[in-house]
Structures are given as structure tokens and as C-alpha cells.
KEKE-3310 file (N, C-alpha, C; in steps of 0.2 Angstrom, whole numbers, plus 5000, padded with zeros to 4 digits):
npx = (5025:5018:5014:5011:5007:5022:5027:5031:5023:5029:5030:5035:5047:5050:5039:5028:5021:5014:5023:5025:5036:5046:5049:5061:5070:5084:5087:5094:5092:5079:5067:5057:5042:5036:5043:5057:5065:5077:5071:5068:5071:5068:5076:5068:5066:5067:5065:5065:5050:5044:5030:5022:5012:5007:5009:5002:4991:4986:4987:4993:5009:5020:5037:5052:5066:5078:5076:5072:5081:5082:5074:5059:5043:5025:5014:5001:4999:5011:5019:5034:5039:5041:5053:5063:5058:5055:5065:5067:5074:5068:5059:5050:5048:5033:5024:5012:5016:5022:5014:5005:5014:5023:5014:5000:5004:5011:5019:5018:5009:5005:5010:5006:5012:5005:5009:5014:5026:5024:5018:5019:5017:5018:5032:5038:5033:5039:5052:5047:5040:5051:5058:5049:5049:5062:5062:5052:5055:5054:5042:5032:5028:5034:5029:5031:5021:5020:5008:5007:5014:5009:4995:4985:4984:4981:4968:4961:4961:4955:4962:4961:4967:4983:4995:4992:4988:4988:4983:4986:4981:4984:4982:4971:4963:4963:4962:4961:4970:4969:4979:4994:5003:5011:5025:5023:5009:5007:5012:5003:4991:4995:4997:4985:4987:4998)
npy = (4820:4812:4811:4798:4791:4787:4784:4788:4792:4790:4794:4784:4789:4783:4773:4778:4772:4772:4772:4766:4771:4768:4781:4780:4774:4774:4784:4779:4766:4764:4757:4756:4746:4741:4742:4742:4753:4764:4775:4792:4799:4812:4821:4827:4844:4860:4871:4888:4896:4907:4917:4924:4935:4934:4947:4948:4938:4937:4925:4916:4911:4899:4899:4891:4895:4893:4893:4906:4915:4909:4913:4911:4906:4910:4898:4897:4907:4906:4917:4927:4929:4943:4942:4949:4960:4955:4958:4972:4986:4990:4999:5006:5022:5029:5038:5050:5049:5037:5027:5018:5010:5004:4999:4995:4987:4978:4962:4955:4955:4971:4983:4998:5011:5025:5041:5055:5069:5077:5070:5062:5049:5042:5044:5036:5024:5021:5014:5001:4998:4998:4987:4977:4978:4974:4960:4955:4955:4950:4944:4952:4968:4983:5000:5018:5031:5048:5058:5072:5076:5070:5073:5068:5054:5053:5059:5050:5038:5041:5045:5051:5051:5049:5037:5025:5010:5003:4989:4981:4969:4961:4973:4979:4988:4980:4980:4991:4998:5006:5017:5012:4997:4983:4973:4959:4959:4965:4955:4945:4951:4951:4938:4931:4935:4930)
npz = (4963:4976:4993:5005:5021:5027:5015:4998:4983:4967:4950:4936:4925:4913:4910:4915:4926:4942:4957:4974:4986:5000:5013:5019:5010:5000:4986:4976:4975:4972:4961:4947:4948:4937:4924:4929:4928:4936:4948:4950:4964:4974:4986:5000:5003:5012:5003:4999:4992:4980:4977:4964:4954:4937:4926:4914:4913:4926:4933:4948:4952:4957:4962:4964:4974:4968:4955:4951:4944:4932:4921:4922:4916:4915:4921:4915:4904:4898:4897:4900:4917:4929:4937:4942:4949:4961:4970:4972:4980:4996:5009:4996:4989:4987:4976:4968:4955:4952:4957:4951:4943:4953:4963:4959:4948:4954:4955:4967:4983:4989:5001:5008:5017:5023:5028:5037:5039:5050:5060:5075:5079:5067:5064:5074:5070:5058:5059:5062:5050:5041:5045:5043:5029:5026:5030:5022:5009:4993:4995:4999:4993:4999:5003:5006:5008:5007:5013:5013:5002:4991:4986:4978:4978:4992:4992:4983:4989:5001:5013:5028:5040:5048:5055:5042:5034:5019:5009:4995:4982:4967:4960:4966:4980:4994:5008:5022:5035:5049:5060:5070:5069:5077:5071:5071:5070:5058:5050:5052:5047:5034:5030:5023:5010:5005)
capx = (5027:5013:5016:5006:5010:5028:5029:5030:5021:5033:5028:5041:5048:5050:5033:5022:5018:5015:5027:5025:5043:5046:5053:5068:5073:5088:5084:5098:5090:5072:5066:5050:5040:5033:5048:5063:5069:5078:5066:5071:5068:5071:5076:5063:5070:5063:5067:5060:5046:5041:5023:5020:5007:5009:5006:4998:4985:4984:4988:4998:5014:5025:5044:5057:5071:5084:5074:5071:5086:5082:5069:5053:5037:5019:5011:4995:4999:5018:5023:5039:5037:5045:5056:5068:5054:5055:5071:5068:5076:5062:5053:5050:5045:5027:5022:5007:5018:5025:5010:5003:5019:5025:5009:4995:5006:5016:5018:5017:5005:5009:5008:5008:5012:5003:5012:5016:5031:5022:5015:5024:5016:5021:5039:5040:5031:5043:5057:5043:5039:5057:5060:5045:5051:5068:5060:5047:5058:5052:5035:5027:5031:5032:5031:5029:5017:5020:5002:5007:5017:5005:4988:4981:4983:4977:4961:4959:4960:4951:4966:4960:4971:4989:4997:4987:4991:4984:4985:4984:4983:4982:4980:4965:4964:4960:4961:4964:4972:4971:4983:5000:5003:5017:5028:5019:5002:5007:5013:4997:4987:4997:4997:4981:4988:5004)
capy = (4816:4813:4808:4795:4789:4783:4782:4793:4790:4793:4791:4782:4794:4779:4770:4782:4769:4775:4767:4767:4771:4770:4787:4779:4770:4779:4785:4775:4759:4763:4755:4755:4739:4738:4742:4741:4759:4768:4780:4798:4801:4819:4822:4833:4850:4865:4876:4894:4897:4914:4917:4930:4935:4935:4953:4947:4935:4937:4919:4916:4906:4897:4898:4889:4900:4891:4894:4913:4918:4905:4916:4907:4908:4909:4892:4898:4910:4905:4924:4928:4932:4948:4940:4955:4964:4953:4960:4979:4988:4992:5001:5010:5029:5029:5045:5050:5047:5030:5022:5013:5005:5001:4996:4992:4982:4973:4955:4952:4959:4977:4986:5005:5015:5032:5044:5063:5071:5081:5065:5059:5042:5040:5043:5030:5018:5020:5008:4994:4997:4997:4981:4972:4978:4970:4953:4952:4955:4945:4941:4958:4975:4988:5007:5023:5036:5054:5061:5079:5077:5066:5074:5064:5047:5054:5060:5044:5033:5044:5045:5057:5051:5045:5033:5021:5005:5001:4983:4980:4963:4961:4979:4982:4989:4974:4981:4997:4996:5013:5017:5009:4990:4980:4969:4953:4961:4966:4949:4941:4954:4950:4931:4928:4937:4927)
capz = (4968:4981:4999:5009:5027:5027:5008:4992:4976:4962:4943:4932:4919:4907:4908:4918:4931:4949:4962:4981:4988:5007:5014:5021:5005:4997:4979:4971:4975:4970:4954:4944:4948:4930:4919:4932:4927:4942:4949:4952:4971:4976:4994:5002:5006:5014:4999:4999:4986:4979:4974:4961:4949:4930:4924:4908:4914:4933:4937:4953:4950:4963:4959:4969:4974:4964:4948:4950:4939:4926:4916:4922:4913:4918:4920:4912:4898:4895:4896:4905:4923:4931:4944:4944:4953:4968:4974:4972:4987:4999:5006:4990:4990:4983:4974:4963:4948:4952:4961:4946:4942:4959:4968:4955:4944:4957:4955:4974:4986:4991:5008:5007:5023:5023:5034:5036:5043:5056:5064:5079:5079:5061:5065:5079:5067:5052:5060:5061:5043:5038:5047:5040:5022:5025:5031:5018:5003:4988:4996:4999:4991:5004:5001:5010:5005:5011:5011:5011:4995:4986:4988:4973:4981:4998:4990:4979:4994:5006:5018:5032:5046:5048:5050:5039:5030:5013:5007:4988:4979:4960:4958:4969:4987:4998:5015:5025:5042:5052:5066:5069:5071:5078:5066:5071:5068:5051:5047:5053:5042:5027:5029:5018:5003:5003)
cpx = (5021:5015:5010:5010:5016:5030:5028:5028:5025:5031:5035:5042:5048:5043:5027:5019:5019:5018:5026:5032:5043:5051:5060:5072:5078:5086:5088:5095:5082:5071:5059:5048:5037:5039:5056:5068:5071:5073:5070:5068:5071:5071:5072:5067:5065:5065:5062:5057:5043:5035:5022:5015:5010:5005:5002:4991:4982:4985:4994:5002:5018:5032:5049:5063:5077:5082:5072:5075:5086:5076:5062:5047:5031:5016:5005:4996:5006:5022:5029:5037:5043:5048:5061:5064:5053:5060:5072:5070:5069:5063:5054:5046:5039:5025:5016:5009:5020:5020:5007:5008:5021:5020:5004:4998:5012:5014:5017:5012:5009:5006:5011:5007:5011:5005:5013:5021:5030:5019:5020:5023:5019:5029:5041:5038:5036:5049:5053:5042:5045:5059:5056:5047:5057:5066:5055:5049:5057:5045:5030:5031:5029:5034:5028:5026:5017:5013:5002:5010:5014:4997:4983:4979:4979:4970:4958:4957:4957:4955:4965:4964:4977:4991:4991:4991:4986:4987:4982:4986:4980:4979:4974:4967:4960:4958:4964:4964:4973:4975:4990:4999:5010:5019:5024:5012:5002:5008:5007:4992:4988:4997:4992:4982:4995:5003)
cpy = (4817:4809:4804:4793:4785:4781:4788:4789:4793:4789:4790:4787:4790:4776:4774:4778:4772:4770:4770:4766:4773:4777:4786:4776:4775:4779:4781:4768:4758:4762:4754:4748:4736:4737:4741:4747:4762:4774:4786:4800:4807:4819:4828:4838:4856:4872:4882:4894:4904:4913:4924:4930:4937:4942:4953:4944:4935:4931:4919:4910:4905:4896:4897:4894:4899:4892:4902:4916:4914:4907:4912:4910:4907:4902:4892:4901:4909:4912:4924:4932:4937:4947:4945:4959:4962:4956:4968:4981:4991:4994:5006:5017:5029:5036:5044:5048:5040:5025:5017:5007:5001:4997:4992:4986:4978:4966:4951:4957:4965:4980:4993:5008:5022:5035:5052:5065:5074:5076:5061:5051:5039:5039:5038:5024:5016:5014:5001:4993:4995:4990:4975:4972:4973:4962:4950:4953:4949:4942:4947:4964:4980:4995:5012:5029:5043:5058:5068:5080:5074:5067:5070:5058:5048:5055:5054:5039:5035:5043:5051:5057:5047:5043:5028:5016:5003:4994:4982:4973:4963:4967:4982:4983:4984:4976:4988:4996:5003:5012:5013:5002:4988:4975:4963:4954:4962:4960:4945:4944:4952:4942:4929:4930:4934:4920)
cpz = (4974:4987:5003:5016:5026:5020:5003:4986:4971:4955:4940:4926:4913:4905:4911:4924:4938:4954:4969:4984:4996:5008:5015:5016:5001:4989:4974:4970:4973:4963:4953:4945:4942:4925:4922:4931:4934:4942:4952:4959:4973:4984:4995:5005:5007:5010:4999:4992:4986:4975:4970:4955:4942:4928:4918:4909:4921:4937:4942:4951:4956:4959:4964:4968:4969:4956:4946:4945:4933:4921:4916:4918:4916:4916:4916:4905:4894:4894:4901:4911:4926:4937:4946:4949:4960:4973:4974:4979:4990:5006:5001:4992:4985:4982:4969:4956:4947:4955:4957:4945:4948:4964:4964:4951:4947:4957:4961:4977:4988:4997:5007:5014:5022:5029:5032:5041:5049:5061:5068:5079:5073:5061:5069:5075:5061:5053:5059:5054:5039:5039:5044:5032:5021:5026:5026:5010:4998:4989:4996:4997:4996:5002:5006:5006:5009:5009:5009:5004:4990:4987:4983:4976:4988:4997:4987:4984:5001:5013:5022:5038:5045:5055:5048:5034:5025:5010:5000:4986:4972:4958:4961:4977:4990:5005:5017:5032:5045:5058:5065:5072:5073:5072:5065:5069:5061:5047:5047:5048:5035:5025:5023:5011:5001:5000)
residu = (UNK:UNK:UNK:UNK:UNK:UNK:UNK:UNK:UNK:UNK:UNK:UNK:UNK:UNK:UNK:UNK:UNK:UNK:UNK:UNK:UNK:UNK:UNK:UNK:UNK:UNK:UNK:UNK:UNK:UNK:UNK:UNK:UNK:UNK:UNK:UNK:UNK:UNK:UNK:UNK:UNK:UNK:UNK:UNK:UNK:UNK:UNK:UNK:UNK:UNK:UNK:UNK:UNK:UNK:UNK:UNK:UNK:UNK:UNK:UNK:UNK:UNK:UNK:UNK:UNK:UNK:UNK:UNK:UNK:UNK:UNK:UNK:UNK:UNK:UNK:UNK:UNK:UNK:UNK:UNK:UNK:UNK:UNK:UNK:UNK:UNK:UNK:UNK:UNK:UNK:UNK:UNK:UNK:UNK:UNK:UNK:UNK:UNK:UNK:UNK:UNK:UNK:UNK:UNK:UNK:UNK:UNK:UNK:UNK:UNK:UNK:UNK:UNK:UNK:UNK:UNK:UNK:UNK:UNK:UNK:UNK:UNK:UNK:UNK:UNK:UNK:UNK:UNK:UNK:UNK:UNK:UNK:UNK:UNK:UNK:UNK:UNK:UNK:UNK:UNK:UNK:UNK:UNK:UNK:UNK:UNK:UNK:UNK:UNK:UNK:UNK:UNK:UNK:UNK:UNK:UNK:UNK:UNK:UNK:UNK:UNK:UNK:UNK:UNK:UNK:UNK:UNK:UNK:UNK:UNK:UNK:UNK:UNK:UNK:UNK:UNK:UNK:UNK:UNK:UNK:UNK:UNK:UNK:UNK:UNK:UNK:UNK:UNK:UNK:UNK:UNK:UNK:UNK:UNK)
# end
């Protein structure tokens, strides 16, 4: 279905003809101009859409919220999508052992908050990260990385100061944000990855 000013273009399911239907015309009265078959005119809704990557081929897929539980498949490779991973409780605790599974193989962009228990700025920033994690459930995977307990990741990503935010998309480090940010600033930084 394509929209033009004041009309919708709807393809007939019977003959395939494209029909221009006024937006205000009820769906029950719209008929195909070629074969007369009633047209299926969907009411426009502001339904939430989840975007996740296929872990097999890397293609980005858009899944309407009402279809998340119906075992959707990738539009490119037709493999099942891991929709159950959209709703893991977060923020996740990221460790050297689970980093690859929870961050690099995440079907959605991942934000990792690197912190240390001795850092007073980190402690004041944790509620902001927790709030962002709650609001971004299903869109961004949020995790916390204690740099003192996970020296391997600290060394791998050259984390020399905390707090620090690492943004991963499709298994690759995309951006490093030093210091603490407000929730709206984090949302702005994550917008290009959604």
C-alpha cells in the first residue's frame, strides 16, 4: 500500500490492478476498478515495530509488535528470527564469559556501560542507565560491565577511564562515548542505530 496526497494506492488481491482509494472512504465500500472485487483497506495504525538482525545472514528485519510471537523468519534467508531475545531483562551483567553471546551476537544494537565500584560518577550514573534500559527494551540491548572484575574486556577495548559507554552494532564496536551522559543524550546517540 502506497500513500499519495489524500489517497492510498492499493493493489487488488484478485487481479493485481492498482487502485487509488480516498483516505476517508471506508474500507467496506472500496472496490477494484478493473474486476470489482472488494479491496482490503487497512486502517492506518501507529503499531510498534521491532527491528532486529538475522543472526544467520545479518539482514535487518522489521517485525510488527503483534507478529513477534508468531515465529517470524528472516526476509532474506528465511531462517527463524530470535525474537525471544528482544525481551531479556535488562540491564544485563556483561562479563568476559558472556560478552560474545550477549553483545556481539545481539539481534539489536547493544550499549555497554563500563563502570567500576570505586567510581563515584559511575554510581550516580547507574540509575540513568537503568532507566534507559527499561525504556529501550526490545530496541537496544543494555549491559553493565564492571571493569575491575573483567580485565579481559577492559584490555580488549582499551578502557582506561570510567564511566564509558561502548556501542555495538552487528557484532562490531561502532562508537565509544567517554564520561557520563543524560538519558536524552544517550537516546540521541543511539538513534542512528535503530
